[in-house]
C-alpha positions as a Markdown table, in Angstrom:
| # | Residue | x | y | z |
|---|---|---|---|---|
| 1 | Unk | 0.0 | 0.0 | 0.0 |
| 2 | Unk | 1.4 | 3.4 | -0.9 |
| 3 | Unk | 2.1 | 5.8 | 2.0 |
| 4 | Unk | -0.2 | 8.5 | 0.6 |
| 5 | Unk | -3.1 | 6.0 | 0.4 |
| 6 | Unk | -2.4 | 4.8 | 3.9 |
| 7 | Unk | -2.3 | 8.4 | 5.2 |
| 8 | Unk | -5.6 | 9.2 | 3.4 |
| 9 | Unk | -7.3 | 6.1 | 5.0 |
| 10 | Unk | -6.1 | 7.1 | 8.4 |
| 11 | Unk | -7.2 | 10.7 | 7.8 |
| 12 | Unk | -10.8 | 9.8 | 6.8 |
| 13 | Unk | -11.0 | 7.5 | 9.9 |
| 14 | Unk | -10.1 | 10.4 | 12.1 |
| 15 | Unk | -12.5 | 12.8 | 10.4 |
| 16 | Unk | -15.6 | 10.9 | 11.3 |
| 17 | Unk | -17.1 | 10.5 | 14.7 |
| 18 | Unk | -20.2 | 8.6 | 13.6 |
| 19 | Unk | -22.6 | 8.0 | 10.8 |
| 20 | Unk | -26.1 | 6.6 | 10.9 |
| 21 | Unk | -29.0 | 5.8 | 8.5 |
| 22 | Unk | -32.7 | 6.2 | 8.8 |
| 23 | Unk | -35.5 | 5.5 | 6.4 |
| 24 | Unk | -39.2 | 5.8 | 6.1 |
| 25 | Unk | -42.0 | 5.0 | 3.8 |
| 26 | Unk | -45.1 | 7.2 | 3.4 |
| 27 | Unk | -45.9 | 10.8 | 4.0 |
| 28 | Unk | -45.5 | 12.6 | 7.2 |
| 29 | Unk | -47.5 | 15.8 | 6.8 |
| 30 | Unk | -45.1 | 18.1 | 8.6 |
| 31 | Unk | -42.2 | 16.8 | 6.5 |
| 32 | Unk | -43.7 | 16.7 | 3.0 |
| 33 | Unk | -45.4 | 20.1 | 2.7 |
| 34 | Unk | -42.3 | 22.3 | 3.3 |
| 35 | Unk | -40.2 | 21.5 | 0.2 |
| 36 | Unk | -42.9 | 22.3 | -2.3 |
| 37 | Unk | -41.1 | 25.5 | -3.3 |
| 38 | Unk | -38.6 | 23.4 | -5.2 |
| 39 | Unk | -38.8 | 23.6 | -9.0 |
| 40 | Unk | -38.0 | 20.8 | -11.3 |
| 41 | Unk | -38.1 | 17.1 | -10.9 |
| 42 | Unk | -34.6 | 15.9 | -9.7 |
| 43 | Unk | -32.6 | 18.3 | -7.5 |
| 44 | Unk | -29.2 | 18.3 | -5.8 |
| 45 | Unk | -27.5 | 16.4 | -8.6 |
| 46 | Unk | -29.1 | 13.1 | -7.6 |
| 47 | Unk | -28.2 | 10.6 | -10.2 |
| 48 | Unk | -31.0 | 8.0 | -10.8 |
| 49 | Unk | -31.6 | 4.9 | -12.8 |
| 50 | Unk | -34.8 | 3.0 | -12.8 |
| 51 | Unk | -36.3 | -0.2 | -14.0 |
| 52 | Unk | -40.1 | -0.4 | -14.1 |
| 53 | Unk | -40.6 | 2.6 | -11.9 |
| 54 | Unk | -41.6 | 6.1 | -12.8 |
| 55 | Unk | -40.1 | 8.8 | -10.6 |
| 56 | Unk | -42.1 | 12.0 | -10.0 |
| 57 | Unk | -39.4 | 13.9 | -8.2 |
| 58 | Unk | -36.4 | 13.6 | -5.9 |
| 59 | Unk | -34.5 | 16.1 | -3.7 |
| 60 | Unk | -32.5 | 16.6 | -0.5 |
| 61 | Unk | -33.7 | 18.4 | 2.6 |
| 62 | Unk | -32.5 | 18.9 | 6.2 |
| 63 | Unk | -34.5 | 17.3 | 9.0 |
| 64 | Unk | -36.2 | 20.6 | 9.6 |
| 65 | Unk | -37.6 | 20.7 | 6.1 |
| 66 | Unk | -35.2 | 23.4 | 4.7 |
| 67 | Unk | -33.8 | 22.5 | 1.3 |
| 68 | Unk | -30.2 | 21.5 | 0.9 |
| 69 | Unk | -28.3 | 24.0 | -1.3 |
| 70 | Unk | -28.0 | 22.9 | -4.9 |
| 71 | Unk | -24.2 | 22.6 | -4.6 |
| 72 | Unk | -24.7 | 20.1 | -1.7 |
| 73 | Unk | -22.1 | 21.9 | 0.5 |
| 74 | Unk | -23.2 | 21.4 | 4.1 |
| 75 | Unk | -21.8 | 21.6 | 7.6 |
| 76 | Unk | -23.3 | 18.2 | 8.7 |
| 77 | Unk | -24.8 | 19.8 | 11.8 |
| 78 | Unk | -28.2 | 18.4 | 10.7 |
| 79 | Unk | -29.5 | 15.1 | 9.3 |
| 80 | Unk | -30.0 | 15.1 | 5.6 |
| 81 | Unk | -32.9 | 13.3 | 4.0 |
| 82 | Unk | -33.4 | 12.3 | 0.4 |
| 83 | Unk | -37.1 | 12.1 | -0.7 |
| 84 | Unk | -38.1 | 10.1 | -3.8 |
| 85 | Unk | -41.7 | 10.4 | -5.0 |
| 86 | Unk | -42.8 | 7.5 | -7.1 |
| 87 | Unk | -45.5 | 8.0 | -9.7 |
| 88 | Unk | -46.0 | 4.3 | -10.5 |
| 89 | Unk | -44.3 | 0.9 | -10.8 |
| 90 | Unk | -44.5 | -1.0 | -7.6 |
| 91 | Unk | -46.3 | -4.3 | -7.5 |
| 92 | Unk | -49.3 | -4.5 | -5.1 |
| 93 | Unk | -50.1 | -8.0 | -3.7 |
| 94 | Unk | -53.0 | -8.3 | -1.2 |
| 95 | Unk | -53.1 | -4.5 | -0.9 |
| 96 | Unk | -49.4 | -4.3 | 0.1 |
| 97 | Unk | -46.1 | -3.3 | -1.5 |
| 98 | Unk | -42.9 | -5.0 | -0.2 |
| 99 | Unk | -39.9 | -2.8 | -0.6 |
| 100 | Unk | -36.2 | -3.1 | 0.2 |
| 101 | Unk | -33.7 | -0.2 | 0.4 |
| 102 | Unk | -29.9 | -0.1 | 0.8 |
| 103 | Unk | -27.6 | 2.8 | 1.4 |
| 104 | Unk | -23.9 | 3.2 | 1.4 |
| 105 | Unk | -21.6 | 6.1 | 2.3 |
| 106 | Unk | -18.0 | 6.3 | 1.0 |
| 107 | Unk | -15.3 | 8.9 | 1.3 |
| 108 | Unk | -11.8 | 8.9 | -0.2 |
| 109 | Unk | -12.4 | 5.5 | -1.5 |
| 110 | Unk | -13.3 | 4.0 | 1.9 |
| 111 | Unk | -16.7 | 2.6 | 2.8 |
| 112 | Unk | -17.9 | 4.3 | 6.0 |
| 113 | Unk | -21.3 | 2.6 | 6.3 |
| 114 | Unk | -23.1 | 0.0 | 4.3 |
| 115 | Unk | -26.7 | -0.9 | 5.1 |
| 116 | Unk | -28.0 | -3.9 | 3.1 |
| 117 | Unk | -31.8 | -3.6 | 3.7 |
| 118 | Unk | -33.1 | -0.7 | 5.7 |
| 119 | Unk | -36.7 | -1.9 | 5.2 |
| 120 | Unk | -36.1 | -5.4 | 6.5 |
| 121 | Unk | -38.4 | -4.7 | 9.4 |
| 122 | Unk | -41.3 | -4.0 | 7.1 |
| 123 | Unk | -41.7 | -7.7 | 6.2 |
| 124 | Unk | -45.5 | -7.4 | 6.0 |
| 125 | Unk | -45.2 | -4.6 | 3.4 |
| 126 | Unk | -46.8 | -1.1 | 3.3 |
| 127 | Unk | -49.8 | 0.5 | 1.6 |
| 128 | Unk | -49.4 | 1.5 | -2.0 |
| 129 | Unk | -49.9 | 5.1 | -1.0 |
| 130 | Unk | -47.1 | 5.0 | 1.5 |
| 131 | Unk | -44.8 | 3.2 | -0.9 |
| 132 | Unk | -44.9 | 6.2 | -3.3 |
| 133 | Unk | -43.0 | 8.4 | -0.9 |
| 134 | Unk | -39.6 | 7.1 | 0.2 |
| 135 | Unk | -37.1 | 8.9 | 2.4 |
| 136 | Unk | -33.6 | 7.8 | 3.2 |
| 137 | Unk | -31.5 | 9.8 | 5.5 |
| 138 | Unk | -27.8 | 9.9 | 6.5 |
| 139 | Unk | -26.2 | 11.6 | 9.4 |
| 140 | Unk | -22.5 | 12.3 | 9.3 |
| 141 | Unk | -21.0 | 13.8 | 12.4 |
| 142 | Unk | -17.6 | 15.4 | 11.6 |
| 143 | Unk | -15.0 | 16.6 | 14.0 |
| 144 | Unk | -14.8 | 20.4 | 14.0 |
| 145 | Unk | -11.3 | 20.5 | 12.7 |
| 146 | Unk | -12.1 | 18.8 | 9.3 |
| 147 | Unk | -10.2 | 20.6 | 6.6 |
| 148 | Unk | -10.3 | 20.9 | 3.6 |
| 149 | Unk | -13.4 | 20.1 | 1.7 |
| 150 | Unk | -14.3 | 16.4 | 1.9 |
| 151 | Unk | -16.6 | 14.6 | -0.5 |
| 152 | Unk | -19.0 | 11.9 | 0.7 |
| 153 | Unk | -20.6 | 9.7 | -1.9 |
| 154 | Unk | -24.1 | 8.4 | -0.9 |
| 155 | Unk | -25.3 | 5.4 | -3.0 |
| 156 | Unk | -28.7 | 3.8 | -2.7 |
| 157 | Unk | -31.0 | 1.2 | -4.1 |
| 158 | Unk | -34.7 | 0.9 | -3.6 |
| 159 | Unk | -36.4 | -2.2 | -4.9 |
| 160 | Unk | -39.7 | -4.0 | -5.1 |
| 161 | Unk | -39.5 | -7.5 | -3.5 |
| 162 | Unk | -42.5 | -8.6 | -5.5 |
| 163 | Unk | -41.1 | -7.7 | -9.0 |
| 164 | Unk | -38.0 | -6.6 | -10.9 |
| 165 | Unk | -38.7 | -2.9 | -10.4 |
| 166 | Unk | -36.0 | -0.9 | -8.7 |
| 167 | Unk | -34.4 | 2.6 | -8.4 |
| 168 | Unk | -30.6 | 3.0 | -8.0 |
| 169 | Unk | -28.8 | 6.2 | -7.6 |
| 170 | Unk | -26.3 | 8.3 | -5.8 |
| 171 | Unk | -25.5 | 11.9 | -4.8 |
| 172 | Unk | -22.5 | 13.7 | -3.3 |
| 173 | Unk | -22.3 | 15.8 | -0.2 |
| 174 | Unk | -19.4 | 18.2 | 0.5 |
| 175 | Unk | -18.2 | 19.4 | 3.9 |
| 176 | Unk | -17.9 | 23.1 | 4.4 |
């Protein structure tokens, strides 16, 4: 291993105090209404690929509902949520949709967190209405002395456990 690569790996390990994931399915009135001022369908340079699913819109917000700046430069003092609104595509069986979701955060080529199925607890499925609003969140707590700008790559996949439909994508977050 080259000394520079080794130093970068140690550096990123020292940068992070902790990371955590959260997810939800369905609307929460106080969370969904605030970002309606956003124009366009896909914001914050979220890269999406779909199979059998039609996306209405996707964007990033802070936990208080304020939109993340378009350049995705943040100070990581608040949790960041990605909302994906689905127009159609999930398979409904017995009035339920069964979804899976994974999320991975990397920085400087090192995997910081890797969650394989955030919706594993929802084995009974959710209503079709709730399945049309997906939120995945990531909290990255940095030490105050982090310098210079660090890039975090957040990759995700949301899939229908009853069909071949899925959404994959990624976005980058930059530390101030």
